Backbone bond lengths (Angstrom), bond angles and torsions (degrees), N, CA, C in turn:
res aa  C-N    CA-C-N  psi(-1)  N-CA   C-N-CA  omega(-1)  CA-C   N-CA-C  phi
1 X - - - 1.455 - - 1.528 108.48 -
2 X 1.302 115.26 123.88 1.452 121.08 -177.43 1.525 110.91 -89.70
3 X 1.326 114.15 149.92 1.464 120.28 175.24 1.524 109.86 -61.91
4 X 1.347 115.86 -35.62 1.462 121.67 179.23 1.533 110.65 -58.99
5 X 1.330 116.31 -42.18 1.466 121.18 179.81 1.521 110.73 -62.45
6 X 1.329 116.61 -42.44 1.467 120.74 179.95 1.528 111.55 -64.78
7 X 1.340 116.63 -39.31 1.465 120.29 178.13 1.525 110.07 -64.57
8 X 1.337 116.50 -42.32 1.466 120.42 179.83 1.525 110.31 -63.80
9 X 1.339 117.49 -42.19 1.471 121.10 178.45 1.518 110.15 -61.33
10 X 1.335 116.90 -45.48 1.465 120.36 -177.32 1.534 111.37 -66.37
11 X 1.329 117.23 -46.25 1.455 119.73 -178.21 1.524 111.60 -69.55
12 X 1.323 117.05 -33.04 1.471 119.79 176.34 1.521 110.57 -64.11
13 X 1.338 116.11 -43.85 1.466 119.75 -179.91 1.522 111.40 -66.82
14 X 1.330 117.06 -36.09 1.472 120.22 -176.50 1.521 112.80 -79.44
15 X 1.318 117.66 -38.27 1.459 120.15 -171.34 1.525 113.76 -111.75
16 X 1.339 116.25 -59.60 1.465 120.43 -172.85 1.522 111.64 -69.40
17 X 1.326 117.13 -43.62 1.468 121.86 -178.34 1.522 111.05 -111.05
18 X 1.307 117.20 38.70 1.466 121.79 -178.17 1.533 109.49 -52.13
19 X 1.330 116.03 125.08 1.460 120.77 -174.21 1.522 112.92 -62.67
20 X 1.321 117.47 -33.13 1.463 120.14 -177.16 1.523 111.50 -85.48
21 X 1.323 116.59 -49.93 1.463 120.12 -170.17 1.522 114.83 -89.75
22 X 1.315 118.22 -21.35 1.463 120.96 -179.56 1.528 110.69 -108.09
23 X 1.340 116.89 -44.20 1.463 119.96 -177.87 1.527 112.65 -97.10
24 X 1.313 117.60 -7.05 1.469 124.41 176.41 1.537 112.39 55.58
25 X 1.319 116.07 46.88 1.461 123.10 175.00 1.526 108.01 -111.83
26 X 1.307 117.05 145.17 1.460 121.21 -179.85 1.519 113.24 75.12
27 X 1.320 117.14 30.77 1.467 121.90 -176.88 1.528 112.13 -70.62
28 X 1.338 117.65 -33.36 1.474 120.55 -176.74 1.530 111.67 -58.66
29 X 1.344 119.88 -55.13 1.468 117.39 177.68 1.524 112.27 -68.78
30 X 1.327 116.94 -28.57 1.460 120.67 -179.95 1.527 110.84 -61.60
31 X 1.319 117.44 -47.27 1.465 120.72 179.75 1.523 111.96 -78.39
32 X 1.337 117.32 -31.20 1.460 120.25 -173.38 1.512 115.14 -81.89
33 X 1.336 117.77 -33.67 1.463 120.33 -172.00 1.520 112.35 -106.99
34 X 1.321 118.02 -3.89 1.467 120.14 -171.32 1.527 114.20 -87.28
35 X 1.308 118.92 16.20 1.469 119.64 -177.97 1.520 112.70 -79.85
36 X 1.327 117.40 -23.22 1.461 121.42 178.26 1.519 108.54 -128.96
37 X 1.316 116.64 142.45 1.463 121.85 -176.82 1.527 111.55 -61.68
38 X 1.326 117.28 -40.40 1.467 120.55 -177.03 1.525 111.20 -64.05
39 X 1.319 117.36 -46.72 1.461 119.77 -179.76 1.526 111.10 -69.72
40 X 1.339 117.84 -35.55 1.463 121.03 178.15 1.520 110.75 -64.55
41 X 1.319 116.49 -42.80 1.467 120.62 179.19 1.523 110.70 -67.38
42 X 1.322 117.16 -43.82 1.463 120.63 178.92 1.510 112.63 -61.08
43 X 1.328 116.83 -44.30 1.461 121.14 178.46 1.521 110.68 -64.14
44 X 1.322 117.04 -40.40 1.461 120.93 -179.44 1.520 111.61 -65.40
45 X 1.317 116.70 -41.03 1.475 119.65 178.58 1.522 110.07 -65.06
46 X 1.333 116.75 -39.55 1.468 120.02 176.47 1.526 110.80 -63.42
47 X 1.338 118.05 -40.09 1.469 121.67 178.83 1.525 110.50 -65.79
48 X 1.340 117.42 -42.59 1.471 120.69 177.84 1.521 109.78 -59.84
49 X 1.331 116.13 -46.37 1.463 120.98 -179.35 1.530 111.30 -60.00
50 X 1.339 116.26 -46.26 1.470 119.85 -179.23 1.529 110.87 -67.99
51 X 1.346 117.85 -38.93 1.466 120.05 178.08 1.528 111.26 -61.06
52 X 1.329 116.34 -45.72 1.466 119.73 -179.78 1.529 111.19 -65.37
53 X 1.335 116.24 -45.45 1.469 119.22 178.97 1.525 111.91 -63.89
54 X 1.330 116.34 -42.61 1.464 120.14 -179.94 1.519 111.04 -62.30
55 X 1.322 116.63 -40.72 1.467 120.20 177.53 1.519 110.80 -65.77
56 X 1.329 116.66 -44.58 1.468 120.52 -179.32 1.524 112.09 -62.36
57 X 1.326 117.27 -27.75 1.471 120.58 -179.18 1.528 111.69 -92.38
58 X 1.335 117.56 -42.90 1.471 119.44 -173.00 1.525 113.50 -77.47
59 X 1.323 118.44 -31.13 1.467 120.15 -179.65 1.534 111.25 -61.33
60 X 1.351 118.59 -52.10 1.469 117.76 178.23 1.533 113.18 -63.75
61 X 1.340 117.14 -35.13 1.468 119.50 178.43 1.523 110.00 -60.75
62 X 1.332 116.45 -43.31 1.468 120.33 -179.31 1.522 111.42 -68.27
63 X 1.327 116.55 -49.40 1.466 120.97 -173.34 1.524 112.13 -70.70
64 X 1.327 117.43 -39.72 1.467 120.43 -173.12 1.518 114.79 -101.83
65 X 1.337 118.36 -13.17 1.459 119.72 -177.47 1.532 112.27 -121.36
66 X 1.314 117.02 -56.62 1.461 119.85 -173.39 1.532 112.77 -71.92
67 X 1.325 117.59 -52.42 1.466 119.92 -176.69 1.526 113.84 -66.21
68 X 1.337 120.10 -44.95 1.475 118.75 179.95 1.532 113.36 -63.97
69 X 1.321 117.76 -27.03 1.466 121.03 -179.12 1.524 112.85 -95.14
70 X 1.335 117.09 5.80 1.456 120.84 176.76 1.518 114.46 69.73
71 X 1.327 116.93 25.31 1.469 120.01 179.40 1.535 110.67 -118.91
72 X 1.328 115.85 35.87 1.453 121.61 179.13 1.519 113.30 -61.93
73 X 1.348 115.67 -21.89 1.470 119.52 179.04 1.523 112.15 -65.78
74 X 1.322 118.29 -13.84 1.470 122.05 178.69 1.526 113.22 -88.75
75 X 1.343 116.84 1.31 1.463 118.17 -171.86 1.525 113.38 -61.28
76 X 1.322 118.97 -37.81 1.470 119.54 -179.06 1.527 110.97 -63.42
77 X 1.322 116.80 -43.76 1.473 120.52 178.92 1.526 110.33 -63.49
78 X 1.325 116.61 -44.90 1.464 121.19 179.75 1.528 110.10 -63.05
79 X 1.335 116.93 -41.57 1.463 120.47 -179.27 1.525 111.35 -65.17
80 X 1.331 117.07 -42.87 1.467 120.49 179.99 1.528 110.48 -62.74
81 X 1.323 117.30 -43.97 1.469 120.53 178.90 1.526 111.64 -65.01
82 X 1.320 116.78 -40.23 1.467 120.94 178.49 1.523 110.63 -63.87
83 X 1.337 116.78 -46.20 1.460 120.61 -179.91 1.529 110.75 -63.26
84 X 1.326 117.14 -41.20 1.477 120.48 178.45 1.523 111.03 -60.89
85 X 1.330 116.80 -41.61 1.463 120.19 178.64 1.527 111.11 -65.63
86 X 1.326 117.49 -40.73 1.463 120.88 179.63 1.530 111.34 -67.30
87 X 1.318 116.88 -37.49 1.470 120.03 177.44 1.522 110.09 -64.71
88 X 1.313 117.38 -39.25 1.464 120.00 176.50 1.522 110.71 -61.89
89 X 1.337 116.55 -39.48 1.459 121.07 176.90 1.530 111.06 -61.83
90 X 1.332 116.62 -45.42 1.470 120.79 178.35 1.527 110.51 -63.63
91 X 1.336 116.53 -41.91 1.466 120.66 -179.72 1.522 111.39 -61.89
92 X 1.327 116.92 -45.24 1.473 120.96 179.29 1.523 110.45 -63.43
93 X 1.347 116.43 -41.71 1.464 120.73 179.92 1.521 111.49 -63.90
94 X 1.343 117.18 -46.54 1.465 120.15 179.37 1.524 111.80 -64.35
95 X 1.321 116.46 -39.46 1.468 119.99 -179.26 1.527 110.77 -63.05
96 X 1.329 115.63 -35.81 1.462 119.54 -177.13 1.529 112.52 -81.85
97 X 1.340 116.75 -44.28 1.462 119.73 -171.70 1.534 114.53 -103.06
98 X 1.326 118.99 -20.85 1.467 122.00 179.55 1.523 109.82 -136.97
99 X 1.328 117.69 68.56 1.470 119.67 -175.72 1.529 114.08 -63.03
100 X 1.333 117.29 -29.98 1.471 119.27 179.50 1.528 110.20 -65.93
101 X 1.336 117.13 -46.23 1.464 121.07 178.47 1.528 110.43 -66.33
102 X 1.319 116.27 -37.02 1.469 120.60 178.42 1.527 110.76 -60.41
103 X 1.336 117.17 -42.65 1.466 119.82 -179.23 1.525 111.64 -73.04
104 X 1.347 118.05 -31.53 1.467 121.20 178.56 1.531 110.21 -68.03
105 X 1.334 116.79 -42.84 1.466 120.51 -178.73 1.518 111.77 -69.47
106 X 1.308 116.69 -31.21 1.467 121.54 173.65 1.504 114.66 52.51
107 X 1.329 115.92 -127.97 1.460 122.06 -173.66 1.530 111.91 -71.03
108 X 1.339 117.81 -18.50 1.455 119.99 -177.47 1.522 113.00 -72.92
109 X 1.330 117.06 -20.73 1.456 119.75 178.44 1.529 112.01 -67.85
110 X 1.343 119.87 -52.57 1.470 117.58 176.30 1.532 112.15 -66.49
111 X 1.324 118.16 -26.84 1.460 120.45 177.05 1.526 112.14 -66.98
112 X 1.340 115.97 -16.76 1.457 119.83 178.18 1.530 110.69 -62.44
113 X 1.330 116.77 -23.09 1.467 120.17 177.41 1.518 111.34 -63.69
114 X 1.316 117.00 -27.35 1.467 120.83 178.56 1.529 111.60 -106.93
115 X 1.327 117.09 14.90 1.466 121.19 178.52 1.525 108.39 -66.97
116 X 1.321 115.39 114.42 1.463 119.63 -174.75 1.522 111.85 -67.68
117 X 1.335 119.48 -20.00 1.459 120.86 177.54 1.524 110.53 -67.09
118 X 1.319 117.22 -38.50 1.467 120.56 179.44 1.521 110.14 -68.03
119 X 1.326 116.73 -44.41 1.463 120.04 177.49 1.523 110.70 -64.81
120 X 1.329 117.19 -40.28 1.465 120.80 -178.79 1.517 111.74 -62.91
121 X 1.328 117.77 -40.65 1.464 119.10 -177.05 1.523 111.20 -66.58
122 X 1.331 118.83 -39.37 1.471 119.19 179.51 1.529 111.14 -71.89
123 X 1.330 117.18 -35.35 1.464 119.98 176.91 1.527 111.40 -68.16
124 X 1.326 117.16 -42.21 1.465 120.29 179.95 1.522 112.27 -67.48
125 X 1.324 116.92 -31.99 1.466 119.41 176.42 1.525 110.98 -60.45
126 X 1.317 116.18 -40.54 1.467 120.59 179.45 1.532 110.22 -75.08
127 X 1.334 116.89 -45.11 1.468 120.37 -177.83 1.522 112.80 -64.91
128 X 1.336 117.57 -32.76 1.465 121.46 178.40 1.523 112.44 -85.65
129 X 1.335 116.08 1.47 1.463 123.40 177.97 1.530 112.58 55.48
130 X 1.328 115.04 42.64 1.462 119.91 175.46 1.522 109.04 -72.50
131 X 1.334 115.41 148.89 1.463 119.73 171.40 1.530 108.12 -71.89
132 X 1.331 115.85 176.54 1.466 119.25 -178.72 1.529 111.07 -61.37
133 X 1.327 116.86 -46.28 1.470 120.77 -179.16 1.533 110.01 -66.02
134 X 1.328 117.59 -43.40 1.460 120.77 177.99 1.528 111.12 -61.57
135 X 1.331 116.56 -37.51 1.462 120.41 177.91 1.521 111.40 -64.17
136 X 1.329 116.49 -43.12 1.467 119.98 177.93 1.526 111.55 -64.02
137 X 1.335 116.18 -40.91 1.468 120.56 179.19 1.527 110.35 -66.22
138 X 1.336 116.94 -41.52 1.462 121.08 177.74 1.533 110.46 -62.58
139 X 1.320 116.95 -41.93 1.465 121.06 178.56 1.524 111.34 -65.23
140 X 1.332 115.98 -41.41 1.470 119.51 177.35 1.523 110.26 -63.14
141 X 1.327 117.07 -43.56 1.461 120.98 178.03 1.521 112.09 -61.81
142 X 1.341 116.23 -42.81 1.469 120.06 178.47 1.526 110.55 -63.61
143 X 1.330 116.88 -40.67 1.459 120.63 177.77 1.521 112.50 -66.43
144 X 1.334 116.53 -40.37 1.463 119.80 177.54 1.530 110.65 -67.04
145 X 1.324 116.99 -34.84 1.461 120.59 174.85 1.513 111.42 -64.20
146 X 1.343 116.15 -39.75 1.463 121.24 175.95 1.526 109.93 -62.36
147 X 1.337 116.81 -44.59 1.466 122.03 178.00 1.524 110.70 -60.97
148 X 1.320 117.18 -46.19 1.460 121.61 -179.89 1.527 110.98 -60.03
149 X 1.325 116.38 -46.87 1.468 120.23 179.69 1.530 111.08 -62.85
150 X 1.344 116.94 -42.65 1.468 120.98 -179.35 1.530 111.60 -64.31
151 X 1.334 116.83 -43.74 1.465 120.22 -177.46 1.530 110.60 -67.48
152 X 1.335 116.14 -44.30 1.470 119.10 178.75 1.529 110.12 -62.22
153 X 1.330 116.27 -45.80 1.456 118.97 -176.76 1.528 112.27 -70.18
154 X 1.334 117.84 -30.04 1.467 118.72 176.51 1.532 110.19 -66.21
155 X 1.343 116.84 -35.66 1.467 119.79 174.64 1.522 111.59 -64.41
156 X 1.338 115.82 -41.08 1.470 120.10 177.27 1.527 110.12 -63.74
157 X 1.340 116.48 -43.14 1.470 120.63 -179.75 1.533 111.36 -61.00
158 X 1.341 116.38 -39.12 1.470 119.24 178.93 1.527 110.97 -64.41
159 X 1.334 117.24 -37.65 1.466 120.16 176.87 1.524 111.20 -70.53
160 X 1.319 116.98 -34.70 1.461 120.02 179.02 1.527 112.32 -66.72
161 X 1.338 116.39 -27.33 1.466 120.43 177.99 1.529 110.85 -61.12
162 X 1.340 116.00 -34.14 1.468 120.78 -177.99 1.525 112.79 -93.25
163 X 1.331 116.57 -5.48 1.463 120.10 -178.84 1.523 110.35 -79.43
164 X 1.306 115.48 162.09 1.464 121.21 177.97 1.533 109.24 -125.98
165 X 1.352 116.64 73.25 1.467 118.94 -179.64 1.529 110.57 -75.83
166 X 1.318 117.36 167.88 1.474 119.41 174.66 1.529 110.26 -58.62
167 X 1.301 117.21 156.02 1.468 122.09 -175.15 1.525 112.26 -56.61
168 X 1.329 117.58 -37.37 1.473 120.11 -177.80 1.518 112.63 -71.46
169 X 1.343 117.75 -13.59 1.464 121.13 -177.99 1.522 113.18 -103.99
170 X 1.315 118.17 -3.07 1.465 120.46 -176.37 1.527 111.13 -70.19
171 X 1.329 114.75 146.20 1.456 120.30 176.32 1.520 112.83 82.86
172 X 1.315 115.45 -127.41 1.462 121.61 -174.31 1.527 113.89 -64.18
173 X 1.337 120.75 -40.81 1.478 118.70 -178.89 1.530 113.83 -57.77
174 X 1.326 117.48 -44.96 1.467 119.36 -179.58 1.521 110.42 -68.82
175 X 1.340 116.92 -32.77 1.468 120.11 176.87 1.527 110.59 -65.50
176 X 1.324 117.00 -42.90 1.476 120.28 179.75 1.525 111.45 -66.72
177 X 1.327 117.93 -38.14 1.463 120.15 175.33 1.524 110.56 -62.64
178 X 1.327 116.35 -40.48 1.466 120.65 178.97 1.520 111.00 -63.93
179 X 1.329 117.09 -41.63 1.468 120.96 177.96 1.526 109.97 -63.21
180 X 1.329 117.36 -40.16 1.472 120.73 179.70 1.522 111.14 -62.47
181 X 1.321 117.00 -43.05 1.467 120.52 178.91 1.519 110.67 -66.94
182 X 1.330 117.36 -40.91 1.467 121.62 177.10 1.524 110.84 -63.14
183 X 1.325 116.48 -38.77 1.464 121.45 177.52 1.523 110.88 -62.58
184 X 1.324 117.01 -42.06 1.465 120.60 177.08 1.522 111.17 -61.50
185 X 1.321 116.93 -36.92 1.459 120.05 177.84 1.525 110.85 -63.06
186 X 1.332 117.55 -38.37 1.462 120.67 179.87 1.525 112.30 -71.61
187 X 1.337 117.66 -23.62 1.464 119.66 174.49 1.522 110.84 -63.50
188 X 1.317 117.29 -22.13 1.456 120.90 178.21 1.518 113.86 -64.66
189 X 1.342 117.06 -19.17 1.463 120.19 179.54 1.533 112.61 -79.50
190 X 1.322 117.87 -9.77 1.456 120.79 -179.82 1.521 109.22 -61.67
191 X 1.300 116.64 128.18 1.463 121.94 -179.88 1.504 113.70 89.92
192 X 1.338 118.04 -21.72 1.462 120.21 -179.15 1.518 110.84 -70.85
193 X 1.330 117.24 -44.67 1.456 120.92 -174.40 1.525 110.99 -65.59
194 X 1.348 117.58 -42.58 1.457 120.44 -178.64 1.523 111.58 -62.95
195 X 1.328 117.10 -32.92 1.461 121.72 -177.15 1.524 112.27 -96.59
196 X 1.324 117.06 9.37 1.450 121.51 -175.34 1.524 111.66 -61.63
197 X 1.341 116.45 -41.44 1.454 120.41 -177.42 1.528 112.01 -99.90
198 X 1.354 115.56 8.08 1.436 125.21 174.92 1.460 115.68 36.03
């Protein structure tokens, strides 16, 4: 396994195949928590942590337990239960050690258990037949892509607070237009990552 391959996997997950802006997964926390930079960053770090932990737990379960015993069809159920347990762990940890961030994230923290971006990354790691290290790198890249999208969009949201759009565009419509334009910007990374090492 080459270092170059790992870099390509990570940058592809973060930029070219960004789960939020290209694949439109994890939109609920993206729109709900991205109004302030602090909450957007906190939520993103929690998502990165859960993605990495979920990958570290679900990959061995699939490779060493589900597939050898011919019960691979149970992987989605097992993955959902694993992710829910990990989210509870993150929630308990934040409540105990970072109560301010816990209160800012509010209802979006337990909703992370049903965040389709987290489930998608663990499923894609198995479907793309990544090794354990490649799966972790892909999960880290997907989490960093989520962080990048959240931070950029929180900056846009702060500017939108001071804007004076027409009445029909206030609130969610202007936010969705902004996400669409940001998504188009990320399409510009297509082809760049593959040719990075020329």
